[in-house]
C-alpha positions in Angstrom: -2.7 21.1 -10.2 -0.6 23.0 -7.9 1.0 20.9 -4.8 -1.8 22.6 -2.6 -4.3 21.8 -4.7 -3.0 18.0 -4.8 -2.7 17.2 -1.3 -6.2 19.1 -0.6 -7.5 16.3 -2.9 -5.6 13.8 -1.7 -6.7 14.7 1.7 -10.4 14.7 0.4 -10.1 11.3 -1.3 -8.9 9.9 2.1 -11.7 11.2 3.7 -14.2 10.5 1.9 -12.9 6.6 1.5 -13.0 6.5 5.5 -16.4 7.8 5.5 -17.6 5.1 3.0 -16.2 2.6 4.8 -17.9 3.5 8.3 -21.3 4.2 6.6 -21.2 0.2 5.6 -20.1 -0.8 9.1 -23.1 1.2 10.6 -25.9 0.3 7.8 -26.7 -1.9 5.3 -25.2 -1.2 1.3 -28.1 0.4 0.7 -28.8 2.9 2.9 -29.1 6.6 2.2 -26.1 7.5 4.2 -23.6 4.7 2.5 -25.5 5.3 -1.2 -24.7 9.4 -0.4 -21.1 8.5 0.4 -20.3 6.2 -2.0 -21.2 8.8 -4.3 -19.6 11.7 -3.2 -16.2 8.9 -2.8 -17.1 8.5 -6.9 -17.3 11.9 -7.3 -14.2 13.0 -5.7 -12.0 10.0 -7.6 -13.4 11.5 -10.6 -12.0 14.7 -10.3 -9.0 13.2 -9.2 -8.7 11.4 -12.1 -9.1 14.6 -14.2 -5.7 14.6 -14.0 -4.1 11.6 -13.2 -5.1 8.6 -14.8 -4.1 6.0 -12.0 -4.1 7.3 -7.9 -2.2 5.0 -5.4 -3.2 4.9 -1.8 -0.4 3.6 0.2 -0.3 2.4 3.8 3.4 3.6 5.0 3.9 2.2 9.1 0.9 4.9 10.5 0.5 7.1 7.2 -1.3 6.9 4.3 -0.1 8.1 0.7 -2.2 9.5 -1.7 0.2 9.1 -5.1 3.9 10.3 -4.1 2.0 13.2 -1.2 2.5 11.9 2.4 -1.6 12.8 4.5 -0.4 11.8 7.2 -2.0 9.8 10.5 -4.5 13.2 11.3 -7.7 12.3 12.0 -9.4 9.4 14.5 -11.3 8.3 11.6 -8.2 8.4 9.4 -6.4 5.8 11.9 -9.6 3.4 11.9 -9.1 3.6 8.1 -5.7 3.1 8.4 -6.8 -0.3 10.6 -8.8 -1.7 8.1 -6.2 -1.4 5.7 -4.3 -3.1 7.6 -6.3 -6.0 8.9 -7.1 -6.9 5.5 -3.9 -7.3 4.2 -3.3 -4.2 1.9 -0.9 -1.6 1.8 -1.7 -0.4 -1.5 -4.9 0.4 -3.5 -4.7 1.6 -7.1 -7.7 3.3 -8.6 -7.6 3.4 -12.3 -9.6 6.0 -14.7 -12.8 4.9 -15.5 -13.6 3.3 -12.3 -17.3 2.5 -12.3 -19.6 3.0 -9.0 -20.6 -0.7 -8.9 -16.6 -1.2 -8.3 -16.0 1.2 -5.6 -19.3 -0.2 -3.8 -17.9 -3.4 -3.8 -14.0 -2.0 -2.3 -15.8 -0.2 0.1 -17.9 -3.4 1.5 -15.1 -5.6 1.4 -13.2 -3.2 3.5 -15.9 -2.5 5.9 -16.7 -6.9 6.3 -13.1 -6.5 7.8 -11.9 -9.8 5.9 -8.0 -10.7 5.6 -7.8 -10.7 1.2 -4.1 -12.2 1.3 -5.8 -15.7 0.9 -9.0 -15.0 -0.7 -9.2 -11.5 -2.7 -12.7 -10.7 -4.0 -11.1 -7.6 -5.1 -9.0 -9.7 -7.9 -11.5 -9.4 -10.7 -12.4 -5.3 -10.5 -11.0 -4.4 -14.1 -10.3 -0.5 -12.6 -8.9 -1.8 -9.0 -6.3 -3.2 -7.8 -4.8 -4.1 -4.4 -1.9 -5.7 -2.9 0.7 -5.3 -0.8 2.9 -2.2 -1.1 6.5 -2.8 -3.1 8.0 0.5 -3.5 8.4 3.0 -0.6 5.7 5.8 -1.4 7.1 8.4 0.2 10.5 7.8 -0.4 12.5 10.7 -1.3 12.5 10.6 -5.7 14.6 12.8 -6.3 17.8 11.0 -8.2 19.0 10.8 -4.8 17.5 7.7 -3.7 19.2 4.7 -5.4 19.0 2.8 -2.4 15.0 2.9 -2.4 15.3 2.0 -6.4 17.6 -0.7 -5.8 15.1 -2.6 -3.1 12.6 -2.0 -5.8 14.5 -3.6 -8.0 16.0 -6.4 -6.7 12.2 -7.0 -5.5 11.2 -7.3 -9.1 13.9 -10.1 -9.7 12.8 -11.8 -7.1 9.2 -11.3 -8.6 10.1 -12.6 -12.2 12.1 -15.5 -10.2 8.3 -16.8 -9.3 6.6 -16.1 -12.7 9.1 -17.6 -14.8 8.7 -20.8 -11.9 5.4 -20.9 -12.5 5.1 -20.8 -15.8 7.9 -23.7 -16.3 5.6 -25.3 -13.5 2.0 -24.6 -13.9 2.6 -23.7 -17.6 1.3 -20.2 -16.8 2.9 -17.1 -14.7 1.1 -15.8 -11.6 -0.5 -12.8 -13.7 -1.6 -11.0 -10.3 2.1 -11.2 -8.8 3.2 -9.8 -12.4 0.6 -6.9 -12.3 2.0 -5.6 -9.2 5.2 -5.4 -10.0 4.8 -3.5 -12.9 2.5 -1.3 -11.6 5.6 -0.5 -8.9 7.7 -0.2 -12.2 5.8 1.6 -13.9 5.0 4.3 -11.0 8.7 4.6 -10.4 9.7 4.8 -14.1 6.7 8.0 -13.7 8.8 9.3 -11.2 12.4 9.2 -11.8 13.5 7.3 -15.1 17.1 8.1 -14.5 17.7 6.5 -11.5 15.7 3.0 -12.5 17.3 3.1 -15.7 20.7 3.6 -14.0 20.4 0.2 -11.8 19.2 -1.6 -15.5 23.1 -1.9 -15.7 23.9 -4.0 -12.9 25.2 -7.4 -14.1 24.0 -10.2 -12.6 25.3 -13.1 -14.4 23.6 -15.9 -12.1 20.4 -14.1 -12.2 20.9 -13.2 -16.0 17.1 -14.5 -17.0 15.4 -12.6 -14.0 17.6 -9.5 -14.5 17.1 -9.6 -18.2 13.2 -9.6 -17.9 13.3 -7.0 -15.6 15.6 -4.7 -17.3 13.3 -5.0 -20.7 10.4 -3.9 -18.9 11.7 -1.2 -17.4 14.1 0.0 -20.8 10.1 -0.6 -22.6 8.3 1.8 -20.1 11.2 4.2 -20.0 10.9 4.5 -24.3 7.2 4.8 -23.7 7.0 7.1 -21.4 9.7 8.9 -23.4 6.6 9.0 -26.5 3.7 10.3 -24.2 2.0 7.0 -22.8 1.3 6.5 -19.1 -1.3 5.1 -17.3 -2.7 1.7 -17.9 -1.7 1.3 -21.5 2.2 2.2 -19.9 1.7 -0.9 -17.7 0.8 -2.6 -20.7 3.9 -2.1 -21.7 5.6 -3.1 -19.2 3.8 -6.2 -19.1 4.9 -7.1 -22.3 8.3 -6.2 -21.7 8.3 -8.6 -18.6 6.7 -11.4 -20.1 8.7 -11.0 -23.8 11.0 -14.3 -23.2 8.8 -16.2 -21.1 7.9 -19.1 -23.8 11.7 -20.3 -23.1 10.8 -21.7 -20.2 10.0 -24.6 -22.9 13.6 -23.8 -24.2 16.4 -27.0 -22.8 18.5 -25.8 -20.7 21.2 -26.8 -22.5 20.2 -24.7 -25.8 19.6 -21.7 -23.6 23.0 -21.7 -21.8 24.8 -23.8 -24.4 29.0 -22.2 -24.3 29.2 -22.1 -27.9 27.5 -21.3 -31.1 24.1 -23.6 -32.1 23.5 -26.0 -34.5 20.9 -24.9 -36.7 18.4 -27.6 -35.3 19.6 -25.8 -31.9 18.4 -22.4 -33.0 14.7 -23.9 -34.4 14.2 -25.1 -31.3 15.3 -21.8 -30.1 13.0 -20.1 -32.4 10.1 -21.8 -30.9 10.3 -19.7 -28.0 7.9 -16.5 -29.6 5.2 -18.8 -30.7 5.5 -21.3 -27.2 5.8 -17.7 -25.0 2.4 -16.4 -27.0 0.5 -19.6 -26.2 1.1 -19.3 -22.7 0.2 -15.7 -22.4 -2.9 -16.3 -24.3 -4.2 -19.0 -21.8 -3.1 -17.3 -18.6 -5.8 -15.3 -17.6 -6.0 -11.4 -16.1 -2.8 -10.9 -18.6 -3.0 -7.8 -21.2 -3.9 -8.7 -24.6 -0.5 -6.6 -25.9 1.8 -9.1 -24.0 0.6 -12.3 -26.3 1.7 -10.0 -29.5 5.4 -8.7 -28.3 5.9 -11.8 -26.8 5.6 -13.7 -31.0 6.7 -10.3 -32.7 9.6 -9.3 -30.4 12.3 -11.1 -33.1 10.9 -9.7 -36.1 12.2 -7.0 -37.5 10.5 -3.3 -39.4 12.9 -4.5 -42.3 10.7 -8.1 -42.8 13.7 -10.0 -41.2 13.7 -12.2 -37.9 11.5 -14.7 -36.8 8.5 -16.3 -36.9 9.5 -16.6 -40.2 6.0 -17.1 -41.8 4.5 -13.8 -40.3 5.8 -10.7 -41.6 2.8 -7.8 -39.9 3.1 -4.1 -39.1 4.9 -4.1 -36.2 3.0 -1.8 -33.1 4.9 0.2 -31.2 5.1 -1.7 -28.1 6.7 -4.7 -30.3 9.3 -2.4 -31.6 9.8 -0.8 -28.3 10.3 -4.0 -26.7 12.9 -5.2 -29.8 14.9 -2.0 -29.0 15.1 -2.9 -25.2 15.5 -6.8 -25.5 19.2 -6.6 -28.0 20.2 -3.1 -26.3 20.2 -5.5 -23.0 21.4 -8.6 -24.2 24.5 -7.2 -25.7 25.5 -5.4 -22.8 24.8 -8.3 -20.7 27.7 -10.4 -19.9 26.8 -14.7 -20.4 28.8 -17.8 -20.8 28.4 -17.5 -24.4 28.8 -14.0 -25.3 31.0 -11.0 -23.4 29.6 -8.0 -22.5 29.8 -5.0 -25.4 29.7 -1.3 -24.4 27.7 1.2 -25.2 28.7 3.0 -28.3 29.1 -0.4 -30.3 25.5 -1.9 -29.3 24.0 1.3 -30.0 25.9 0.6 -33.0 24.1 -2.3 -34.1 20.7 -0.7 -33.5 21.2 1.7 -35.6 22.6 -0.4 -38.2 21.1 -0.5 -41.6 19.6 3.6 -41.3 16.7 2.1 -39.3 15.7 -0.8 -41.8 15.6 -3.8 -39.0 15.1 -1.0 -36.5 12.6 2.2 -37.1 15.7 5.2 -36.9 13.3 7.7 -34.8 12.6 4.7 -31.8 16.7 4.7 -31.9 17.4 8.0 -32.0 15.3 8.7 -28.9 16.2 5.4 -27.2 19.9 7.1 -27.6 18.8 10.5 -26.1 17.4 8.1 -23.5 19.6 6.3 -22.3 23.2 7.9 -23.7 26.2 6.8 -25.4 27.7 6.6 -21.3 24.4 5.5 -19.6 23.8 7.3 -15.9 25.4 5.1 -13.4 28.1 3.8 -15.7 31.9 4.7 -14.8 34.0 7.1 -16.9 37.1 8.4 -17.3 37.4 11.7 -19.0 40.2 12.9 -21.3 40.8 15.3 -18.6 42.6 12.1 -16.7 39.7 11.7 -13.9 36.9 9.1 -13.5 33.5 9.9 -13.1 30.1 8.5 -12.6 27.5 10.0 -15.2 24.6 11.4 -13.6 22.3 12.3 -16.4 22.5 11.8 -20.2 22.2 15.3 -21.9 20.5 14.1 -25.1 22.0 16.8 -27.9 25.5 15.6 -27.2 25.8 11.9 -25.5 29.1 12.0 -25.0 29.1 15.1 -22.5 26.6 14.3 -19.9 26.2 15.5 -16.3 28.4 14.0 -14.6 29.7 13.6 -10.5 33.9 13.4 -10.3 35.2 10.4 -7.7 38.5 10.2 -9.0 41.2 12.6 -9.5 44.4 12.9 -12.2 46.5 10.7 -10.1 44.0 7.7 -9.5 42.9 9.2 -5.6 39.4 8.8 -4.3 37.8 11.8 -3.7 36.7 12.6 -0.2 34.8 15.3 -1.8 33.1 14.9 -5.1 32.3 17.8 -7.5 29.7 17.5 -10.3 30.2 18.6 -13.5 27.8 19.4 -16.2 30.2 18.8 -19.2 28.0 20.2 -22.0 28.9 23.4 -20.9 32.1 23.2 -18.6 34.1 26.3 -18.8 37.5 26.2 -20.0 40.5 23.9 -18.0 37.7 22.1 -16.5 37.3 18.5 -17.9 34.6 18.7 -20.6 34.2 15.0 -22.8 33.8 11.3 -21.9 37.3 9.4 -23.3 36.1 6.0 -22.5 34.0 3.9 -20.5 35.7 2.0 -17.1 34.7 -1.0 -15.4 33.8 -0.4 -11.9 36.0 -3.5 -11.3 39.2 -2.3 -12.1 38.7 0.5 -9.7 36.7 -0.6 -6.6 33.9 1.7 -7.0 30.1 0.9 -6.6 29.1 4.1 -8.7 25.1 3.4 -7.7 26.6 4.9 -4.3 27.4 7.9 -5.9 24.0 8.7 -7.1 23.0 9.2 -3.5 
């Protein structure tokens, strides 16, 4: 479907929604006019879902956005629809493929009622429709440039992870609605621009390791899943499983989680319980995906039968395998009180050890292609002596990514940066990465240069 057809469908979808909402304001739900307008809306959704598994309708200021297409203020009927959505406290509606007519009817009737849904949301139980606050600016430029938007998205996700952790610790179960909204937003961002979002997972926040790790594993799991063709609602299930994989650690004593030295055998046995605890917590959490407790239980199991829980040796499902790779990768590259951060090449060597007996070698190979030896957003020194920010991984040769040179051979920060594809650099140009550089050593925030 080309851009013009997508824009036409987006406009048609909003017109049908506006007409249906206007109809229930004037007539009873059984009135033929209302029935016809809802049928037309369902038919339009069927056409939309033929090319995308989910469609998001968002309110950004005084404009409506369908997927990533801004439709604008346009007709007076659109203005009334925007007013109704704001009155209901809705900034975002996500409608999945498979939505039923009765679900659409419930959505239309609720919007037509004028009720505010922030305190009591009768739509929360619909299996194919989700409504809530906007967590990402749908109209933002999602080329590799708008890192500021993705940074805000990432920071918001870390805050939500903190609330999930606290609700699980205090109430015994995490807030599934908050988790689902956050994963929906991250999944959208992963689909729009994996490079920019994966670059943000390299941010190191020592104080918030637990929460950033939750978000990073979710993003890295979805990034891998997207790379093997997983999309739509299943992609979000993988993201939810990655987000919740360590939730059982809410029951692990802090003195064990943060112990600076090596754990005793007894302490390690207590730590290992988090897989069982996590599965139990998620199994009793309403509205959580069935995949999440499975991954929480299995994510420390390995393909060769090692790992824990000791008494369980299943054929690992794909979500568990992807989450396991993401978990080890992010944990090893993060500096914590008991562990220094390791460089990417050493981490990937650990993942590749034993020729795929612990981690599926095909999945590890794909992961290396995804993040590279020097992932996007990392600072590197070239053999020329220049310092550059990695912009994009070159899968066939991870030592020759596309980079933006920011510091010259003499150590001077460049006013005008220049981009170089190391894998096709002409003679006389820098052509390979020599080593990673700690941004703190040169006083540079590499993410700024992804703009």
